[in-house]
C-alpha positions as CSV (number, residue, x, y, z in Angstrom):
1,X,-0.1,0.0,0.1
2,X,1.0,3.1,-0.9
3,X,0.2,7.1,-0.5
4,X,0.9,9.3,-3.5
5,X,2.7,12.8,-2.6
6,X,0.7,15.6,-1.5
7,X,0.9,17.8,-4.9
8,X,3.0,20.7,-2.9
9,X,5.4,18.8,-0.5
10,X,8.1,20.7,1.0
11,X,11.7,19.8,0.3
12,X,12.3,17.4,3.0
13,X,10.6,14.8,0.1
14,X,13.0,12.7,-1.4
15,X,12.8,9.4,-3.6
16,X,13.8,5.9,-1.7
17,X,15.8,3.5,-3.3
18,X,14.6,-0.2,-2.1
19,X,17.4,-0.8,0.1
20,X,16.9,2.4,1.9
21,X,13.4,1.1,1.8
22,X,14.4,-2.4,3.7
23,X,15.9,-0.2,6.4
24,X,12.7,1.7,7.1
25,X,10.7,-1.8,7.2
26,X,13.2,-2.5,9.3
27,X,13.4,0.6,11.4
28,X,9.1,0.0,11.8
29,X,9.8,-3.5,13.4
30,X,12.5,-2.2,15.9
31,X,10.6,0.6,16.9
32,X,7.5,-0.9,17.0
33,X,8.4,-4.4,19.5
34,X,9.2,-1.9,22.3
35,X,5.4,-1.0,22.3
36,X,4.2,-4.2,21.6
37,X,5.8,-5.4,25.1
38,X,4.8,-2.4,26.4
39,X,0.9,-2.4,25.7
40,X,1.1,-6.6,26.2
41,X,1.9,-5.8,30.0
42,X,-0.8,-3.3,30.0
43,X,-3.2,-4.8,28.6
44,X,-2.2,-8.2,30.7
45,X,-2.8,-6.2,33.8
46,X,-5.9,-4.1,33.1
47,X,-7.1,-7.7,31.9
48,X,-6.2,-9.5,35.2
49,X,-6.4,-6.8,38.0
50,X,-9.7,-8.4,38.6
51,X,-8.1,-11.7,39.3
52,X,-4.9,-10.2,40.6
53,X,-7.0,-8.5,42.8
54,X,-7.5,-11.0,45.6
55,X,-3.4,-11.8,45.6
56,X,-1.9,-8.3,46.6
57,X,-5.4,-6.7,48.3
58,X,-7.5,-8.0,51.4
59,X,-10.2,-10.4,50.2
60,X,-12.7,-8.6,52.0
61,X,-14.2,-6.1,50.1
62,X,-14.0,-7.0,46.3
63,X,-14.5,-3.5,44.9
64,X,-11.5,-2.0,46.9
65,X,-9.7,-4.9,45.7
66,X,-10.3,-4.0,42.3
67,X,-9.8,-0.4,42.3
68,X,-6.3,-0.7,44.8
69,X,-4.9,-2.9,41.5
70,X,-5.8,-0.1,39.3
71,X,-4.9,2.7,41.3
72,X,-1.4,1.0,40.9
73,X,-1.7,1.9,37.2
74,X,-2.7,5.4,37.7
75,X,0.2,6.0,40.8
76,X,2.7,4.5,38.4
77,X,1.7,6.4,35.4
78,X,2.3,9.6,37.8
79,X,6.1,8.7,37.6
80,X,6.1,8.5,33.3
81,X,6.3,12.5,32.9
82,X,9.8,12.1,35.1
83,X,10.7,9.0,33.6
84,X,10.2,10.2,30.6
85,X,11.6,13.5,30.5
86,X,15.2,12.0,31.2
87,X,14.8,9.3,28.9
88,X,13.9,12.2,26.8
89,X,17.0,13.5,27.4
90,X,19.3,10.3,26.9
91,X,17.9,10.2,23.8
92,X,18.5,13.9,22.3
93,X,21.9,13.8,23.4
94,X,23.4,10.5,23.0
95,X,21.3,9.0,20.1
96,X,17.8,7.1,19.9
97,X,19.2,3.6,19.3
98,X,21.2,3.7,22.4
99,X,18.4,4.4,24.5
100,X,15.7,2.3,23.2
101,X,17.7,-0.5,23.7
102,X,17.8,-0.5,27.5
103,X,14.3,0.7,27.8
104,X,12.9,-2.6,26.1
105,X,15.5,-4.8,28.4
106,X,14.2,-2.8,31.6
107,X,10.4,-3.2,30.7
108,X,10.6,-6.7,29.9
109,X,12.3,-7.6,33.4
110,X,10.1,-5.8,35.2
111,X,6.9,-7.4,33.2
112,X,8.4,-10.8,34.2
113,X,9.6,-10.0,38.1
114,X,5.4,-9.1,38.2
115,X,5.1,-12.5,38.1
116,X,7.5,-13.5,41.2
117,X,5.4,-11.6,43.5
118,X,4.8,-12.9,46.9
119,X,0.6,-12.4,48.1
120,X,-1.0,-10.1,50.4
121,X,-1.7,-13.3,52.0
122,X,1.8,-14.1,52.1
123,X,3.9,-11.1,53.0
124,X,0.9,-8.2,53.8
125,X,1.0,-5.0,52.8
126,X,4.4,-5.8,51.1
127,X,2.3,-7.6,48.3
128,X,1.0,-4.2,47.0
129,X,4.4,-2.6,48.1
130,X,6.3,-4.4,46.0
131,X,4.0,-4.4,43.0
132,X,3.5,-0.8,42.9
133,X,7.4,0.0,42.7
134,X,8.2,-2.5,39.7
135,X,4.9,-0.3,38.2
136,X,6.8,2.7,39.2
137,X,10.1,1.7,37.6
138,X,8.2,0.5,34.6
139,X,6.0,3.3,34.1
140,X,9.3,5.2,34.4
141,X,10.7,3.9,31.6
142,X,7.8,3.5,29.3
143,X,7.6,7.4,29.8
144,X,10.1,7.6,27.0
145,X,9.4,4.0,24.9
146,X,6.4,5.1,23.0
147,X,7.3,8.5,22.1
148,X,11.1,7.7,21.1
149,X,10.1,4.4,19.1
150,X,7.7,6.9,17.2
151,X,10.4,9.6,16.5
152,X,12.8,6.7,15.4
153,X,10.1,5.6,12.9
154,X,9.6,9.0,11.9
155,X,12.7,10.0,11.3
156,X,13.2,6.9,8.7
157,X,10.0,7.4,7.3
158,X,9.4,8.7,3.8
159,X,8.3,12.1,4.4
160,X,5.5,11.7,2.2
161,X,4.2,8.9,4.2
162,X,4.9,9.3,8.3
163,X,1.4,8.7,9.3
164,X,1.1,5.7,6.9
165,X,4.5,3.9,8.8
166,X,3.7,5.6,12.4
167,X,0.3,3.9,11.9
168,X,2.1,0.5,12.6
169,X,3.6,2.3,16.2
170,X,0.4,2.3,16.5
171,X,-0.6,-0.9,15.9
172,X,1.4,-2.5,17.8
173,X,0.2,-0.8,20.9
174,X,-3.1,-2.4,19.8
175,X,-1.6,-5.9,18.8
176,X,0.5,-5.8,22.0
177,X,-3.2,-5.5,23.8
178,X,-5.1,-8.1,21.8
179,X,-1.9,-10.3,22.8
180,X,-2.2,-9.4,26.3
181,X,-6.5,-10.1,25.9
182,X,-5.4,-13.3,24.2
183,X,-2.9,-14.6,26.9
184,X,-5.7,-13.6,30.0
185,X,-8.8,-15.0,28.1
186,X,-6.2,-18.6,27.5
187,X,-5.2,-17.7,30.9
188,X,-8.5,-18.0,31.5
189,X,-10.0,-20.7,29.9
190,X,-6.7,-23.4,30.7
191,X,-6.7,-22.9,34.6
192,X,-10.1,-23.5,36.7
193,X,-10.9,-20.6,38.9
194,X,-8.4,-21.7,42.3
195,X,-5.5,-22.7,39.8
196,X,-6.0,-19.5,37.8
197,X,-6.2,-17.5,41.0
198,X,-3.1,-19.1,42.8
199,X,-0.6,-19.4,40.0
200,X,-2.2,-19.6,36.7
201,X,-2.1,-15.6,36.7
202,X,1.0,-15.5,37.0
203,X,2.2,-17.3,33.8
204,X,1.4,-14.2,31.3
205,X,3.5,-11.9,33.1
206,X,6.6,-14.2,32.5
207,X,6.4,-14.2,28.8
208,X,7.6,-10.3,28.3
209,X,11.0,-11.9,29.1
210,X,11.3,-13.6,26.1
211,X,9.7,-11.3,24.3
212,X,12.1,-8.4,25.2
213,X,15.1,-10.4,24.2
214,X,13.6,-10.4,21.0
215,X,13.5,-6.6,20.8
216,X,16.6,-5.9,21.6
217,X,17.9,-8.2,19.2
218,X,15.7,-6.6,16.5
219,X,17.3,-3.0,17.8
220,X,21.0,-3.7,17.8
221,X,20.5,-4.7,14.5
222,X,19.7,-1.3,13.2
223,X,20.9,1.4,12.4
224,X,20.6,5.6,14.3
225,X,18.1,7.4,12.8
226,X,19.4,9.1,9.6
227,X,17.4,12.3,10.8
228,X,19.6,12.1,14.4
229,X,22.9,11.2,12.3
230,X,22.9,14.0,10.2
231,X,22.3,16.4,13.5
232,X,25.2,14.8,14.9
233,X,27.4,15.2,12.0
234,X,26.2,19.1,11.5
235,X,26.6,19.9,15.2
236,X,24.2,22.4,15.1
237,X,21.0,20.6,16.3
238,X,22.6,18.7,19.4
239,X,21.8,20.6,22.2
240,X,22.9,20.0,25.7
241,X,20.1,20.9,27.7
242,X,17.4,19.3,25.5
243,X,14.9,19.7,27.9
244,X,15.3,23.4,29.2
245,X,15.7,23.9,25.5
246,X,11.8,22.2,24.7
247,X,10.6,23.6,27.5
248,X,11.4,27.3,26.4
249,X,11.2,27.1,23.0
250,X,8.5,24.9,22.3
251,X,5.9,25.0,25.3
252,X,3.0,26.1,22.8
253,X,3.0,22.7,20.2
254,X,3.9,20.7,23.9
255,X,0.4,22.3,25.3
256,X,-1.3,21.8,21.8
257,X,-0.5,18.1,21.8
258,X,-1.9,17.5,25.7
259,X,-4.7,19.3,24.2
260,X,-5.4,16.6,21.7
261,X,-4.2,13.8,23.0
262,X,-6.3,13.6,26.5
263,X,-9.0,12.9,24.2
264,X,-7.3,10.1,22.7
265,X,-6.1,8.4,26.2
266,X,-9.3,8.4,27.7
267,X,-11.2,7.0,24.3
268,X,-8.4,4.2,24.3
269,X,-8.1,3.6,27.6
270,X,-11.7,3.2,29.0
271,X,-12.4,0.8,25.7
272,X,-9.3,-2.0,26.0
273,X,-9.0,-1.8,30.2
274,X,-12.9,-0.7,32.0
275,X,-14.9,-1.5,29.0
276,X,-14.6,-5.6,29.2
277,X,-14.8,-5.4,32.9
278,X,-17.9,-3.4,33.0
279,X,-19.6,-6.0,30.0
280,X,-18.9,-9.3,32.5
281,X,-19.6,-7.4,36.4
282,X,-22.0,-5.1,35.8
283,X,-23.6,-6.5,32.3
284,X,-23.5,-10.2,33.8
285,X,-21.7,-11.2,30.4
286,X,-19.8,-14.5,31.1
287,X,-16.0,-13.0,31.3
288,X,-14.4,-14.9,28.3
289,X,-17.3,-13.4,26.5
290,X,-16.8,-9.6,27.4
291,X,-12.4,-10.3,26.6
292,X,-13.9,-12.0,23.5
293,X,-15.3,-9.2,22.3
294,X,-13.1,-6.9,23.0
295,X,-10.2,-8.8,21.1
296,X,-12.6,-8.8,18.2
297,X,-12.9,-5.3,18.3
298,X,-9.2,-4.7,18.4
299,X,-8.3,-6.8,15.7
300,X,-10.9,-5.4,13.0
301,X,-9.2,-1.6,13.7
302,X,-5.6,-2.6,13.6
303,X,-5.8,-3.7,9.3
304,X,-7.9,-0.1,9.2
305,X,-4.9,2.1,10.8
306,X,-2.3,2.1,7.8
307,X,-5.5,3.2,5.9
308,X,-6.0,5.6,8.1
309,X,-2.4,6.8,7.9
310,X,-2.9,7.2,4.1
311,X,-5.7,9.2,4.4
312,X,-4.4,11.7,6.9
313,X,-0.6,12.1,4.5
314,X,-3.2,12.9,1.6
315,X,-6.0,15.4,3.4
316,X,-3.9,16.1,6.4
317,X,-3.8,16.1,10.5
318,X,-6.5,18.3,11.6
319,X,-9.4,17.1,9.4
320,X,-8.8,13.6,11.1
321,X,-8.2,14.6,14.5
322,X,-11.7,17.6,14.5
323,X,-13.6,13.9,13.0
324,X,-12.6,11.7,15.5
325,X,-13.4,14.5,18.1
326,X,-16.9,14.9,17.2
327,X,-17.3,10.8,16.8
328,X,-16.2,10.9,20.2
329,X,-18.9,13.2,21.7
330,X,-22.0,11.6,19.2
331,X,-21.1,7.8,18.6
332,X,-19.9,6.2,22.1
333,X,-22.9,7.1,23.7
334,X,-24.7,4.7,20.6
335,X,-22.1,2.3,21.7
336,X,-22.3,2.1,25.1
337,X,-26.7,2.0,24.5
338,X,-26.5,-1.3,22.2
339,X,-24.1,-2.8,24.7
340,X,-26.7,-2.4,27.5
341,X,-28.7,-5.3,25.3
342,X,-26.5,-7.7,27.7
343,X,-25.5,-10.6,24.6
344,X,-22.1,-10.9,23.4
345,X,-23.6,-9.8,19.8
346,X,-24.7,-6.6,21.3
347,X,-21.3,-6.2,23.0
348,X,-19.0,-6.6,19.9
349,X,-21.6,-4.2,17.8
350,X,-21.2,-1.8,21.1
351,X,-17.1,-2.4,20.7
352,X,-17.5,-1.8,16.7
353,X,-19.3,1.6,16.5
354,X,-16.5,2.8,19.1
355,X,-13.8,2.2,17.2
356,X,-14.8,4.3,14.3
357,X,-13.4,7.3,16.3
358,X,-10.5,5.4,17.3
359,X,-9.7,4.9,13.3
360,X,-9.6,8.7,13.0
361,X,-7.3,9.5,16.3
362,X,-5.0,7.0,17.2
363,X,-2.5,7.0,14.3
364,X,-2.8,10.7,13.4
365,X,-2.2,11.4,17.2
366,X,1.0,9.5,17.1
367,X,2.7,11.2,14.1
368,X,1.9,14.4,15.7
369,X,3.5,13.3,18.7
370,X,7.0,13.8,16.4
371,X,6.1,16.1,13.7
372,X,5.6,18.8,16.2
373,X,8.8,19.4,17.4
374,X,12.0,19.6,15.7
375,X,14.8,17.4,15.4
376,X,16.8,18.9,18.3
377,X,14.7,18.1,20.8
378,X,12.0,15.7,19.6
379,X,12.4,13.1,21.7
380,X,12.4,15.9,25.0
381,X,9.3,17.5,23.8
382,X,7.3,14.9,22.7
383,X,8.3,12.7,26.1
384,X,6.8,15.7,28.0
385,X,3.8,16.4,26.3
386,X,3.0,12.8,25.6
387,X,4.1,12.1,29.4
388,X,2.2,15.0,31.1
389,X,-1.2,14.3,29.2
390,X,-1.9,10.6,27.3
391,X,0.2,9.0,30.2
392,X,-1.5,10.4,33.0
393,X,-5.0,9.7,31.5
394,X,-4.2,6.6,30.3
395,X,-2.8,5.3,33.7
396,X,-6.5,7.2,36.0
397,X,-9.1,6.3,33.3
398,X,-9.4,2.6,34.3
399,X,-9.6,3.8,38.4
400,X,-12.1,7.2,37.1
401,X,-14.2,4.8,35.0
402,X,-15.2,2.4,37.8
403,X,-15.5,5.0,40.1
404,X,-18.0,6.8,37.5
405,X,-20.2,4.0,37.1
406,X,-20.0,3.0,40.9
407,X,-21.0,6.5,42.4
408,X,-23.6,7.4,39.4
409,X,-24.7,4.3,38.8
410,X,-24.5,4.0,34.9
411,X,-21.7,4.4,32.3
412,X,-22.9,7.5,30.1
413,X,-21.0,9.2,33.6
414,X,-18.1,7.9,31.6
415,X,-18.9,9.3,28.0
416,X,-19.5,12.7,30.0
417,X,-16.1,12.6,31.3
418,X,-14.8,11.5,27.6
419,X,-16.8,14.2,26.1
420,X,-15.0,16.6,28.2
421,X,-12.1,15.9,26.9
422,X,-13.4,16.1,23.3
423,X,-14.6,19.3,23.2
424,X,-11.3,20.4,24.8
425,X,-9.2,18.8,21.6
426,X,-11.9,20.5,19.5
427,X,-11.1,24.2,20.8
428,X,-7.2,23.2,20.6
429,X,-7.0,21.8,17.4
430,X,-9.4,24.5,15.4
431,X,-7.9,27.8,17.6
432,X,-4.3,26.7,18.3
433,X,-3.0,23.7,16.1
434,X,-0.3,24.3,13.2
435,X,-1.1,21.7,10.3
436,X,2.0,19.4,10.5
437,X,1.4,17.0,7.1
438,X,3.3,18.8,4.8
439,X,6.1,20.4,7.1
440,X,9.4,20.0,7.3
441,X,10.7,17.4,9.8
442,X,13.8,19.0,10.8
443,X,12.4,22.5,11.2
444,X,10.5,24.2,14.3
445,X,6.7,24.2,14.2
446,X,4.9,26.9,16.5
447,X,0.8,26.1,17.3
448,X,-0.8,29.3,16.3
């Protein structure tokens, strides 16, 4: 699949020979594998949270235990801005490749260790504390992984196909979530209730270790991005203090990205972590049906994201973002209404409606994370922006959604939460965002 070059493409556009295109494909794989590992863990943790909860919290109140397990995600995500800032600084100073090489190792090790933790019954309060510590370390490192991988892919990509190529980074996240969902569903099916509660839930977390080793191998065998090499050789775009420079010169695009990405974080993580549990606990579907219906909708979305990238490479980022925000407001309550019928078919149908705004938003927010910022501070600025908005709301959304339904007794309270984010995004995109799809990659871009 390919997208024709926009007629007014900047001088950033060049013909790409077959060898370079092969290198681009390798860069996509090397960049995406870390996103896969991160989201495999996140999806697995989200789906397994109700099962894991009794292992790390007292069993006297199930709702409190589940909320506590979700709260650990939220608390850990609060450390992502700090971790992402540090990782981003290294990425802008020593290179994308070296930084991404060790982040995937740390993510794999911390995920694997979750599967080895003692329980609340064994060591008391120490169990959730250890779980929190591992999630904090992982959250801090993951704060730089995703934006670093996106920068890595964009800096390798053909100028006219940046959204198309970065759609595969987005897809790696959904494939990771799908793998987490499938692994959780398979684990729930293979092990009976007692075996699942005692040791079965641990096995999927251990799978992250070999996955991270594969990612390390891929990243060792790919070159540094041409854009970063150019900046290093010329010496003009290497900044000694990239974080300070990003905050000084690119605070406006940072705020623009924050205003846009909050909506997507709420949309995505309501869907992939909260909604399957809602289908089971509130609407009474068997657990496997909740997980399977979610997996089906993710599987449908995955092949459409490259098409969304191609479309955005033709018409721009802003039209896609505006359409997605409107779809959040209009279609999500329809999806919830369909799901309330309480059947497996209704659960699938509701989520197929739900993924319409995902089509317009997911890959486009991803490519904006790189395009809004110049090469000299891309890793740092995008890490600050991404982790100040998307990561925090990614972490708190399952907890907030569960709390909203528990407090107000209706899932439409969650829609209201999303609608606020969508309205904010509409204002930001319409009034302050500069179009980036035909821009030169290395240049500074200021929102206006």
